[in-house]
C-alpha positions in Angstrom: -13.1 -15.3 -25.3 -9.9 -15.9 -27.3 -9.3 -12.8 -29.3 -6.0 -11.5 -30.6 -3.3 -11.3 -27.9 -5.6 -12.7 -25.1 -4.7 -16.3 -24.7 -1.0 -15.8 -24.7 -1.0 -12.6 -22.7 -3.4 -13.2 -19.8 -4.3 -16.9 -19.7 -5.7 -16.6 -16.2 -7.2 -13.1 -16.1 -10.6 -13.5 -14.5 -10.1 -17.2 -14.0 -8.6 -19.4 -11.3 -4.8 -20.0 -12.0 -3.4 -23.5 -12.1 -1.3 -24.8 -9.1 1.8 -24.5 -11.3 1.3 -20.7 -11.7 3.6 -18.4 -9.7 2.4 -17.6 -6.2 1.7 -13.9 -7.2 -0.7 -15.1 -9.9 -2.3 -17.8 -7.7 -3.0 -15.3 -5.0 -4.7 -12.7 -7.1 -8.0 -11.7 -5.4 -11.0 -13.6 -6.8 -13.5 -11.0 -5.4 -13.5 -7.6 -3.8 -13.4 -9.1 -0.3 -9.8 -10.2 -1.0 -8.7 -6.9 -2.6 -6.9 -4.9 0.0 -5.1 -1.5 0.2 -7.3 0.6 -2.1 -10.3 1.2 0.1 -10.5 4.9 -0.8 -11.4 4.1 -4.4 -12.8 0.6 -4.2 -14.4 0.3 -0.7 -17.8 -1.3 -0.4 -19.8 1.9 -0.9 -17.6 3.8 -3.3 -19.0 5.0 -6.6 -16.5 3.0 -8.6 -17.2 -0.2 -6.7 -21.0 0.3 -7.3 -20.4 1.0 -11.0 -18.5 -2.3 -11.3 -21.0 -4.3 -9.3 -23.9 -2.9 -11.4 -22.1 -3.3 -14.7 -22.3 0.4 -15.3 -18.6 0.9 -15.9 -17.3 4.0 -17.6 -14.0 4.0 -19.5 -11.1 4.0 -16.9 -7.4 4.9 -16.7 -5.9 2.9 -13.9 -2.8 4.8 -12.7 -0.5 3.4 -10.0 3.0 2.0 -9.2 3.9 -1.6 -10.0 2.2 -4.2 -7.8 -0.6 -1.8 -6.6 -3.4 -3.9 -8.1 -4.1 -2.5 -11.6 -4.2 -5.9 -13.4 -5.9 -7.5 -10.4 -8.6 -4.9 -10.6 -9.0 -5.7 -14.3 -9.4 -9.3 -13.4 -12.2 -8.5 -11.0 -13.9 -6.4 -13.6 -13.6 -9.4 -16.0 -15.6 -11.5 -13.5 -18.3 -8.8 -13.2 -18.8 -7.5 -16.7 -21.6 -9.0 -18.8 -20.1 -8.0 -22.1 -17.0 -9.4 -23.8 -13.8 -8.7 -21.9 -10.6 -8.5 -24.0 -7.1 -8.1 -22.5 -4.4 -6.5 -24.6 -0.8 -5.5 -24.0 0.8 -2.5 -25.5 4.1 -4.2 -24.9 3.4 -7.5 -26.5 1.1 -6.5 -29.3 0.8 -3.6 -31.7 -1.6 -1.4 -33.7 -2.5 -4.1 -36.3 -3.7 -6.5 -33.6 -5.6 -3.6 -32.0 -7.4 -2.8 -35.2 -8.6 -6.4 -35.4 -9.9 -6.2 -31.8 -11.7 -2.9 -32.5 -13.2 -4.2 -35.7 -14.5 -7.3 -33.9 -15.9 -5.0 -31.1 -17.8 -3.0 -33.7 -19.2 -6.2 -35.3 -20.2 -7.5 -31.9 -22.2 -4.4 -31.1 -23.8 -4.3 -34.5 -24.9 -8.0 -34.5 -25.8 -8.6 -30.9 -25.7 -5.2 -29.2 -23.0 -6.5 -26.8 -20.3 -4.1 -25.7 -16.6 -4.9 -25.4 -14.5 -4.1 -22.4 -11.0 -3.6 -23.6 -8.2 -3.8 -21.0 -5.0 -2.2 -22.4 -2.0 -2.9 -20.1 0.8 -0.3 -20.3 -1.3 2.0 -22.4 1.3 4.7 -22.2 3.4 2.6 -24.6 1.1 3.8 -27.4 2.2 7.1 -28.7 -0.4 9.9 -28.9 -1.2 9.3 -32.6 -1.8 5.6 -31.9 -4.0 6.5 -28.9 -6.3 8.4 -31.3 -7.4 5.0 -32.6 -9.4 4.4 -29.5 -11.5 7.6 -29.6 -14.2 6.9 -32.2 -14.9 3.5 -30.7 -15.2 4.9 -27.2 -17.4 7.7 -28.4 -19.7 5.2 -30.3 -19.9 3.0 -27.2 -18.4 0.0 -29.1 -15.8 -0.4 -26.4 -15.4 0.5 -22.7 -11.7 1.2 -22.4 -9.7 0.3 -19.3 -6.1 1.5 -19.6 -3.4 0.6 -17.0 -0.3 2.7 -16.6 2.5 3.4 -14.2 3.1 6.9 -15.7 1.3 10.1 -15.0 -1.8 10.2 -17.4 -1.6 14.0 -17.6 1.6 13.6 -19.6 1.2 10.2 -21.2 -2.4 10.0 -22.2 -4.0 12.3 -24.8 -6.4 14.9 -23.5 -9.4 13.7 -25.6 -9.1 10.2 -24.1 -8.7 11.5 -20.6 -11.8 13.6 -21.0 -13.8 10.5 -21.9 -12.4 8.4 -19.0 -12.3 8.3 -15.3 -8.8 8.4 -13.9 -8.5 6.0 -10.9 -5.3 6.5 -8.9 -4.1 3.4 -7.0 -1.6 4.1 -4.3 1.5 2.1 -3.3 0.3 -0.5 -0.9 0.7 0.2 2.7 2.6 -2.1 5.1 -0.8 -3.0 6.6 -2.1 -4.1 3.2 1.2 -6.0 2.4 0.9 -7.7 5.8 -2.7 -8.9 5.0 -1.5 -10.2 1.6 1.5 -12.1 2.9 -0.6 -13.7 5.8 -3.2 -14.8 3.3 -0.5 -16.5 1.2 0.9 -18.2 4.2 -2.5 -19.5 5.4 -4.4 -20.3 2.2 -4.4 -24.1 1.8 -5.7 -24.0 -1.8 -3.6 -21.4 -3.5 -0.9 -20.6 -0.9 1.3 -22.3 1.6 -1.3 -23.1 4.2 -0.9 -26.9 3.7 2.9 -26.7 4.1 4.3 -27.5 7.6 6.3 -24.2 7.9 6.3 -21.0 9.8 8.0 -17.6 9.6 9.3 -15.8 12.6 7.9 -12.3 13.1 11.2 -10.7 12.0 11.5 -12.9 8.9 8.0 -12.0 7.9 8.7 -8.3 8.4 11.8 -8.6 6.2 9.8 -10.0 3.3 7.2 -7.3 3.7 9.8 -4.6 3.6 11.5 -6.3 0.7 8.3 -5.8 -1.3 8.4 -2.0 -0.7 4.7 -1.6 -1.5 4.8 -4.0 -4.5 2.6 -7.0 -3.7 3.9 -8.9 -6.8 7.5 -8.4 -5.8 6.8 -9.4 -2.2 4.9 -12.6 -3.1 7.7 -13.6 -5.6 10.2 -13.2 -2.8 8.1 -15.2 -0.4 7.7 -18.0 -2.8 11.4 -18.2 -3.4 12.2 -18.2 0.3 9.6 -20.8 1.1 10.8 -23.1 -1.8 14.3 -22.8 -0.4 13.1 -23.7 3.1 11.0 -26.7 1.8 14.1 -28.3 0.4 15.0 -29.1 3.9 14.5 -32.7 5.1 13.0 -31.6 8.4 9.3 -32.4 8.9 8.5 -28.8 10.0 10.5 -25.7 9.1 10.7 -22.4 10.9 12.1 -19.7 8.6 14.5 -17.3 10.4 15.6 -13.8 9.3 19.1 -15.0 8.4 17.6 -17.6 6.0 15.5 -14.9 4.3 18.5 -12.6 3.9 20.6 -15.4 2.4 17.8 -16.4 0.0 17.2 -12.9 -1.1 20.9 -12.0 -1.3 20.1 -8.7 0.4 20.8 -7.6 3.9 17.8 -5.8 5.3 18.5 -3.8 8.4 15.9 -3.2 11.1 14.1 -0.2 9.9 10.4 0.7 10.0 9.9 -2.5 12.0 6.6 -1.5 13.5 5.3 0.6 10.6 6.0 4.0 12.2 9.8 4.3 12.3 9.9 5.3 8.7 7.7 8.3 9.5 9.5 9.1 12.8 12.9 9.3 11.1 11.8 11.5 8.2 9.9 13.8 10.7 13.1 14.1 12.8 15.1 14.9 9.6 12.7 17.6 8.4 12.4 19.2 11.8 16.2 19.3 12.1 16.4 21.0 8.7 13.7 23.5 9.8 15.6 24.3 13.0 18.8 24.9 11.0 20.6 22.0 12.8 22.9 20.3 10.2 24.3 17.8 12.7 20.9 16.5 13.6 19.8 16.4 10.0 22.9 14.5 9.0 22.4 11.9 11.8 18.7 11.3 10.8 19.8 11.1 7.2 22.4 8.5 8.1 19.8 6.5 10.0 17.5 6.4 7.0 20.3 5.5 4.6 21.5 2.7 6.9 17.9 1.4 7.1 17.7 1.1 3.3 15.4 4.1 2.7 15.0 5.0 -1.0 17.2 8.0 -1.8 14.6 9.4 -4.1 12.1 9.5 -1.2 14.5 11.6 0.9 15.4 13.8 -2.1 11.7 14.5 -2.9 11.2 15.7 0.7 14.2 18.0 0.2 12.6 19.6 -2.8 9.4 20.2 -0.9 11.3 21.6 2.0 13.2 24.0 -0.2 10.0 25.8 -1.1 7.9 25.2 2.0 10.5 26.2 4.6 13.3 28.1 2.8 11.3 29.9 0.1 12.4 33.3 -1.1 14.8 33.6 1.8 17.1 31.7 -0.5 15.6 30.9 -3.9 18.8 29.0 -4.8 17.8 26.3 -2.4 15.1 24.9 -4.7 17.7 24.6 -7.5 20.1 22.7 -5.2 17.3 20.4 -3.9 16.1 19.7 -7.5 19.7 18.9 -8.5 20.0 16.4 -5.6 16.7 14.7 -6.7 18.1 14.4 -10.2 21.2 12.9 -8.8 19.2 10.4 -6.9 17.5 9.4 -10.1 20.7 8.7 -12.0 23.2 7.8 -9.3 22.9 4.8 -7.0 24.1 4.1 -3.5 26.6 4.6 -2.0 27.7 7.6 -4.1 24.3 9.2 -4.1 24.6 9.5 -0.3 27.2 12.2 -0.9 24.7 14.2 -2.9 22.1 13.8 -0.2 24.6 15.0 2.5 25.4 18.0 0.3 21.8 19.0 -0.1 21.1 18.3 3.6 23.8 20.6 5.0 22.9 23.3 2.4 19.2 23.4 3.4 19.9 23.2 7.1 22.3 26.2 7.1 20.1 28.3 4.7 18.0 31.2 5.8 14.3 30.2 6.2 11.0 31.7 5.2 7.6 30.0 4.8 5.8 33.2 3.6 5.1 31.7 0.1 3.6 28.6 1.6 1.5 30.4 4.1 0.3 32.9 1.4 -0.7 30.0 -0.8 -2.7 28.3 1.9 -4.6 31.6 2.6 -5.3 32.1 -1.1 -6.5 28.5 -1.5 -8.8 29.0 1.5 -10.4 32.1 -0.2 -10.7 30.3 -3.5 -12.6 27.4 -1.8 -14.7 29.6 0.4 -15.7 32.3 -2.2 -16.0 30.1 -5.3 -15.5 31.3 -8.9 -15.1 35.0 -8.5 -15.0 36.6 -11.9 -11.8 38.0 -13.3 -11.9 41.8 -13.4 -12.7 43.1 -16.9 -9.5 45.1 -17.2 -7.4 41.9 -16.6 -9.2 39.9 -19.2 -7.7 39.4 -22.7 -9.8 40.7 -25.6 -8.9 38.1 -28.2 -11.9 38.9 -30.4 -13.6 42.1 -31.4 -16.8 40.9 -29.7 -14.9 40.5 -26.4 -13.4 43.9 -26.8 -16.8 45.4 -27.4 -18.0 43.8 -24.2 -15.3 45.6 -22.2 -12.6 42.9 -22.0 -9.3 44.5 -21.2 -10.8 48.0 -20.9 -8.8 50.3 -18.7 -5.8 48.0 -18.4 -2.5 49.9 -17.8 0.7 48.4 -19.2 3.2 48.4 -16.3 6.2 48.8 -18.6 4.9 52.1 -19.9 3.1 53.1 -16.8 5.1 52.0 -13.7 2.5 53.3 -11.3 0.1 50.7 -12.6 1.9 48.0 -10.5 0.6 49.6 -7.3 -2.5 51.5 -8.5 -4.0 48.8 -10.7 -6.0 46.1 -8.8 -5.3 42.5 -9.6 -7.8 40.7 -7.4 -11.6 40.3 -7.6 -13.4 43.3 -6.0 -14.5 41.0 -3.1 -10.8 40.6 -2.2 -9.4 44.0 -2.9 -6.7 44.9 -0.3 -6.1 41.2 0.7 -2.5 40.5 1.4 -1.4 36.8 1.1 2.4 37.2 0.7 3.9 38.8 3.8 7.6 38.2 3.8 9.6 38.9 6.9 12.3 41.2 5.6 15.1 40.0 7.8 14.6 36.4 6.7 14.0 37.1 3.0 17.7 37.8 2.6 20.9 36.7 4.3 22.0 38.9 7.1 24.2 36.6 9.2 27.8 37.1 8.3 28.6 33.9 10.1 27.2 32.0 7.1 29.9 33.2 4.8 31.2 29.7 4.2 27.9 28.8 2.5 27.9 29.7 -1.2 24.6 31.1 -2.3 
């Protein structure tokens, strides 16, 4: 297959890369036994895996962070599909090239009955009007679309295309998955460095894994650079030490998350310090995370969650402060963003606390799951047509602005749940009562 945009874009997709290709390309899995880190969606007995193996693939939107395996998965599909497989990049090519591919796909189906699997990398780069071009071809079965994106499909992909596709979410690779990938690269004698007379110390290997930060491509690129630097040595065998890795990567990586659990231990200690209104403990654990190189956005995201889960309506301003800190983390880099994080940390730690909203939501979710689709009471329905009005939609509804008693006397739950109370605020924590907190501006 050598259609528009394919040969120059993905010369090795679905094929074995040459020895001169980058390590990250050479080490792409050749079959599902080598594909690690996404077992929830691609395990041996998952519906998607069976669909791929049986060539019953629906249109897909692959959503995940960089280096999580989107293009690799497309390559595995290319090996399995019995129709034509055409890669296409929304970055390198445009709508005219796409029209040519779609026209060829239509002719292919008409002449031979063969379908075309079209892989569109960075599909979110097409605007919504351009995405419309796929619809008729997907509907007629001329193409099976596989779109890859790092952006939330709910916002970047048009609804008609989403409704005709299965959204597959690929998660950032875990440290365990990254460890398997780096070990395979170090031991594979055909595509990796298994034939080279070198070894990495445990700490050097750990630094490279952490450097990748869940991105397999980034990690393998770093590993290749470090190994090539070490291979320039005249020694017969080389042991790569942590200092050599740090010099090669020009980045000092502190000992953090060394055993795969410190990351979770520190954020847990931080959140619990906030919950217990201990600003000193929270600042210490914040400092530990920052010194270890934790992503400020990760910490700020947890602050936003905490502002609603643990502070809630005891101080609604907390959510605004936490959201502002997250925005700062997006636009301001270290070390200045550390000041913003400290600001938000001390604010949340010294704020009054209430989890009433969170608890109420969990109880409501439990009822929604247990009781199913309870009908909306007729008086709460909106009669948008005369037919609906005649059926009783909106009948008996009392407008609270004209009838204040309606707020208490008019039911707003299905009859099966009448009288249920989800939101039970504790009055003395729903507002500040401690005069010792006067220095904190609400």
